[in-house]
N, C-alpha and C positions, 0 to 999 in steps of 0.2 A: 503493500500499500504505500502511496505516495511517491512511487518510483515511476521511471520515464519508460515507454515502451522502447524497444529497439528499433524503432522504425526511421531513425534520424539517418542510418546509413544508405537509404534508398537514394540511388545515383551517385554515391561515392565509389571510387575504385576498388575492385575485388583486390582482398590482400594478397601479396606475396607469400609464398610458403614461409619463409622467413618472419614476415608479418604475423602470420597466423600463428606461428610458435609462441611470439613474444605476447600477443593478445591471449593466448590460451594460459600462459604463465601468470599473467595479471588476472585473470578470470578465476584462477585458483586461489591465488594470492587474497584476492577480495573475498571469497567464500570463506577463506579461513579466517577473517578480520582480525589481523594480528598484524604487527608492524614489520615491514618487509621490504627492504631498498633492492631497487634493480637499476643496474646502470645499462641504460641503451645506446650501444655505440654502433653508429651505422655512419657508413661513408656519406658524403654529400650527394644529396638525392636519392637516397635509400628509402625514403618514406617514413622517416621517424614521426612527422607530424600525424600521418594517419594512424599510427599505432597510439598516439597521445589521444586523438579524438575517440577512437574506439574504446580505450580504455574508460576515457570519461564517462562513454555512454553506458558501458559496464556499471560501473560505479552509482551513476545517478539511476538506472533501472532498480538497483538494490536500494534506492533511497538514500544513497550516501552523499554527501556534499564533495566538491571538487575545487583545489585550490592550484591554479595554474600560474606558474611564473615565467616571465619574459626578461631577459637584460635590459631592453630599451622599447618600450611599447611604442613610441613613435617612428621606429625604423623598420617596421616589419608590416606594412600594409597590408600586404598579400596573405600573410599568415593570420594575421587578425581577422580579414575577410573570411577566410576558410572556417575558423571558429565560430564568428557570428552568423554565417549562412546556416551552419549545421545546429547552431544551438539557439537561433535568433533572439527573443528577448528573455530568455532565461540565462542570461549571462550578465554578470555585474561587471562591468568593465572601469578599472582603478588605474589612475594615472596622474601625474602631476598637472595635468591641464584642468583638471574637475576644480571647481569652486567649492568651499566649504560646506554649502548647503548641499550641493548635489553628492559631494562625498558622503555626508551623513544618510541622505537618503538610500544610498546603494548600500552603506552598512547596515541600515535599518531593515532593508530587504533581505541581506543575507540573514542576520541575526533572528529574523523571524522566521526564514526557510522558505520566504517566497521565490526566490531564486536560491539555487545550490551550487553555482559556479562561479568562482570569483577569478578574474584574470586580469593581472597586473605585473608591474614590475616591482622592484625591490621592496617597496614598502607595504606591498599587497599582502605580504607574507603575513601581517598581523590581521588580515580580515578577520571578522566574527563568523566564518562558514560552519553552518549547523551540521552535526554530525559528519565530521570531516572523514573521508573514507580512503581518498586520493589525492596524493600532491604530485604534481609534475613540475620539474625544473628544467625548462629547454635551454640548450647552450650552457649546461651548469658549469663549464670551465671559465666563463666570462667573469672577469675582473669588477664587472659594473655592479654584481651582487653585493660587492662590500661597500657599506656606507663610511666613507673615510672620515667624516668629520661628526662635530655633535656626538651624538650617542652612536657609538660604533658598534656594528653587528654585521656578520654574513648572513644575507638571506637566506643562502643555500643550509647553511648550519641551522638556523632557526626553523627552517622547513621540516628538514630532519627530524629536529628535536619536537615539534609539533606532531609530526606523523607518529613519532613513538609514543608521545603521551596519548594520542586518539586511537593507536592501534592501527594506524592507516599504512597503503601501500604507497611507497615513495619511488617514482621514477626519475632518475637523472638521466637526461639525455644528451648526446653531444657526438660529433665526428671525432672530436679531440678531447676527451675527458681528460681532467686534472691528474696529474701523475700520481698524487694522493688519492683520488678517487679510485683509480685503478689498482692500486697498492691496497685499499681497502678489499677488492675483489679478490685478490690473490690470497689475503689472511682470511678469506670465508666470510668477512663480515656482510657484504654485499653480493647479490647475485648479479650476473653479468649475461647480457644477449646481445649478439652481434647481426648486425644487417651488413653483410659484407659485399651487396650488389645495389646497384642502382635500380629503380623500379624501370619497367619497359625495355626498350631495346638501347637505353643510354648506356655508354662506357665512361669510365673514368678519363680524364684527360690525359694525353700523352704530356710529360713534363720536362723542358729543356733546361740546363744550366748554361748560360750565357757568361763567359769570362770576359768583363768590362776592362780587365787590364789588357788583354790582347787587344780590343776594339780601340782602346784609349792609344796604344802605340801605334796601330795602322793609321789612326786619324790625326795623330800629335796633338789631341786635345781629348779633354773628359767626355765621355759619350753619354748621352741621355736617352736615346732610344736607338738600339743597336740594329745592325743590319738584319740579323736574322729574325729579330722582332718586327721589324718595318716591313719585311718581305711578307710575313704572316698577314698582319694586318691588312696590307694591300690587296692580297688575295682574297681575304676574308670579304672586304668592302666590295670587291669586284663580283662576288658571287650573291652578294646582297645579305651578308651576314654583318655582324656586330664584334667589337673589341670593347675590352675594359683596359684602362692603364690604370695600374695601381700604384699610389705614393703614398706612405704613411706618413705625410708631413705637409701642414697647411702653407697658404702663402706662395710668394713667387720666390723667395730665397729665404733661407734659413739663418743667413748671417750677413751684414753688410761690413766689408774688411777695409783699413785703410791701407794703402799702398806705402804710405810712408813709413808709419810705426808698426804695422802689421797687427794691430789690435782691433778687434770688432767692435761696433756700437753696442754698449749693452743698456740692460735695463738699470735706472738708478735705485731702485726698490729691491731687486732679485739679481742673483749670481748667475743670471743668463743673458746671451745676446737677444737683441731684437731681430723680430721676423719682418722681412719687407713685404708688404702688401701692395699689390697693383690696385690703384682705384682710379675711376674716371677723374680726368684732369691731372694726375699725377700718382706718386707713392704716399705711403704713410707705414712707419714701423709700429709694431705692435709687439708687446709681451703678451705670451700665450698663457702665463700663470697669474699675474695681476691684473691683466687688462689695461694696463698703460700704454697709451699712444703718442706720439710725436711725428712732426713732420720729417721727412728725409732732410738732414742736415747738407749744406753744400761744402761743410768741410768737416774734418775728424774732431770730435769735441775733445781728443786729447791732446793731438799735437797740432791741429790746424791744418793738416795736410789737405789739400782738394781732392785727393785721388781715392775715392770711396768706390768699391766693387762690390755688386752682389756675388755672393759664392755658394755654390749648391743650388737645389733645385725644390721647389714645392710644387703642389698640384696646378697652381696658376702658371708657372713656367711650362709645366708638362702640356697644359692646354694650348700654350702659344706654340710649342714645337710641334704638337698635333696639326694645328691649323696650318703652319707651313708647310709639314709634309705632306698633309692631304687636304689641299685648297678646297676641294668640293665636298669634302666630308662634314657633316652635321655634328660638332663636337659640345659637350657639356662638362660641366664640373660638379660633383657629388661630395661635397665634404660640410663642416657646420658653417663656414662663412657663406657658402652659396645657398644654403637651404633653409635659413633662419625663419623665412615667412612661413611655411606651411610643411616644414619637417622633411620636405624633400620628396614629397607624393609625386608631385607633378613631373617633377625630372624623372622619377622611376617609373611612372606610368607612361610618360613618352616614350623611354628607351625599350619598355616592354611592347608597346605597340609598335616599334621599329622607325619611330619619327625621329630618333637619333641614332648616329652611327658608331662613334665613339663616345665613352663615358669614362671622364678622370675622376677618380676619387680616392678616399682614404678608407679607413677601417670600416666605417659605417656601410661600404660596400660588401664586407663579408657577412652580413646579419642575415643569412638564410634567404637571399633574394633568388628569384627564379627568372631567368632570361631566355625564353626559348630559342631566339635567334642568335645568342652569345657563343661566338665559338673560340676566340681568341682572349686569352688574359696575359698581360704583360705586368709583370711586377718590375718597375722602373728601377729601385733600388732595394734590393731585398736585404741588404745588410743594416736598414734602418731599426733600430732597436735592440740589435743583436748583441751589442757590447754595453748596454746599460750595466750600471753597477748594481745588479739585482740577481740573486742566484736563480731565479726562475726566467731570465732573459732568453734562455734558450729554446726553453718550454713556450714561452709566450710566442717567439718568432715561430716556432713550429706551426702551432696552432692556428696562428692568424694567414700564414702561408699557405697550410692545408685549405682553411676556410675559403679563402680568396682563390686558389686555383679551381677549386670544386664548383665557381660559377658557370666554368665553360663547358659546353656541350652537354647539357643536362637534358637534350630530349634526342632525335634522331641524327643529329649533326654531330659529327668527331669534333672533339675539343682539344685544343693545343693551349699550354701555359709555358711562358717564359720566364725564368728567375735570372734577373740580371744581377751580377754580384762581383766583388773583387775579391771575395774568398770562396773559390768555386769549391774548395775542397772541405770545406766546413761541415762537421756532421750533420747538423740540421738541414743543410741543402742535400747531402747526400739521401738522408732519410726521406725528405718530401718527395724528390725525383724519384727515388723507388718505390715510393708507398709503403716505406718499412716502419710502419707505427709501433710494432713488436720491439725491433732492434732499437729505435729510440727510447722507447720506455726502458729497456734494459740498460742503456748507457746512463740515461738519467739518472736511476734509481741508483747506480752503483756509484755513480759521481756524488751523489746527495748522501750516500752512506759513508763514503769516506771523509766528506767534509762536515758531516753532522748536521744536515739541514732535513727538514720534513721531508718524508712522514716518519723518518727515523728519531727524530727529535722536534719537540715542540719549541716554538718561539714566540717571545713578548718583546714588542718594540716602545721602549721609553722615549717619547718625544720633548725636548725641551726648547723654547723659543723665547726670544727677547729682544728688544730695540738694539741693544746694545750687545756686542760680542761678549765682552767681559762677562757680565750679567748671565749670559746663556751658560757660557762654559762654567762658571763657578757652580751655578745650580747642577748642571748635569754631572760635574764630580761629584757634588755631595750625594745625590741620587745614586751614583756608581759606587761610592763608598757604603751606603747603606744597604745597596743590594748585595756586595759582596759579603758583609757582616752577617745579613739574614740568609743569604741563599746557600751557606755552608751547610746548614741544617739539612736542607733537601738536595743538596748536590746540583745546584743550578749556577751554570757557568755565566759570568756576567763579562761582557765585551764591550769595551769602550770607558768613557765616552769619547766619541769622534765627532767631528764636523759631518753633517748631513750632506748626503751625496748633492744635494741642491742647497748649499749651505745659507743661502739668504732668499726669502720669499717674502714679499709685500711688506719690506721693509723689517723684518725680522731675522735674526741671526738664529741659526738652527743647530742643535746637537743631538745624537741620539746615543743611547744605551741598549744593547742587545741583551736581552736574557734568553738563555738556552737551556731547556730541561734535560736532564740525563737521559730521557727516553721519549716516548711517543705519549706519555702519560701526562696530562695537562696540570694534575693537582699541584705538582711543585711549582709550578708557575703561578696557579692562582693563589696558592699559600704566600707566597712571596710579594705578590701585588697587594694581597690584602694586609700584609705587615706593613709596606710601604707607605700605603694610603693610611693605616690607622697610626704610624709614626708621623705623619704629616710630612708632606711634599713641600719642597721649598719653593712654593708658590708665593703669590703676593706681589703688588707693585705690577711691574710689566712682565713678570715671568710667567710662562704658560707651561704647563705639563700635561701630555697625554700618554695614557697607556693603552697600547693596541694588542689583544690577543691575538694570536695567528696572522699577523699583518700579510697583508697581499701586497702591498707596496713597500718596498725599501728605500724609496727617494725622499 
């Protein structure tokens, strides 16, 4: 009683054998009415969404509530359309664009059981879904699930905790699950199910690694679009197909460098260079961290030399290069600067209809989009992000590249992807090109075991900031001393204090103290953090302290 009839799938595609196996597992887990986590790992285009939808129908037919989380709700209009068309007005859509009144109305509908399916991004994990029986976390690897300021939490962890409390089934889906998540499968704590093939006749794209060092030597200058990539794009356009040029860097150029002293033009409030953005009538320099902007100076602010030159490329520069290379092509840009008005829905829909030929974009393009005519994906600079001072940098690069190249050839037209790099022998690129997810996982787990990082040891990051460098450093040293004294009891290792990789942001100097538990059990860290709080953190005045359990970003 109170359940839904399973008539919602009429007109939906028949599930593949692999999808049917996953749905059967979910059906059995729902009947058991006990907490059971399942990792659904499927290659891009393998039909994970259809498994989610059928699992939701099974739960709703049993009178259960469903909580459905996505990383960023505004970036997946196709995905949202499928869910809303399947469940019509029986879904509560929760996102940051809702006013206070509308959000309260949706929460009341959920609390009273008028609707039993809540769909939203990170904060939707707290929605009062009645009789919760199924939790779905799509793209479970996405760092957007972590709330990085204010009340810090990881929506995936909260979702799993809610599922455990309610005896619900939890599905964690991704083409590239977290290393920590896959380790839980190996330890037998999570079930695992794979979707190794794309739906229908679609095949995974051929992936080619292009050595930009050779291209640079041949041309005598740095290469933006290599000849192999250019030839593939040209042939695709001749066939009436489409191409994506991916570069995870906004603006025209990431740095404006002085030819006299060699220094970049920096933000006065942050320890970063300003990014050059092209605007009608001229350019502007923007800080991508604090939002500061200033006109492009005529001379170097440091030495007054007039020779300022843009170095490196952002998406605006790639658009300019594409328009010059293929003057008859219809080219558009898809990044946060270009799509502020409508979240990019108009650009995505135009590309899907075939009204555009080439789409240039950032990681927003990796969010599960499906473009039937897209056959060529070019990663303009695959090295971006690979060398960040973060132990997850390799994993993040692997995940992003797999997701991006997976946009190509998703229907009956074969796809090709190009990884342009100046480190062609890097293990990440070898694994992506070979489709060797298992090999990458083995290597990453071994590296983390040796270095003492998750999943083998839990981490907590203490951040300290102040307007003055001396005040921030003194507070960080005091915290490190207290942590070392208290941490001996629980075997917690204390690293630092050290300046944060981004040592100055928004006018504040930043230091970090890293706490490392002796193993995967979080209790030594939670006990030490509680002791530090009880003993009084050196806050006050302009000093701020943040405690981040299981940090996602080390910057």
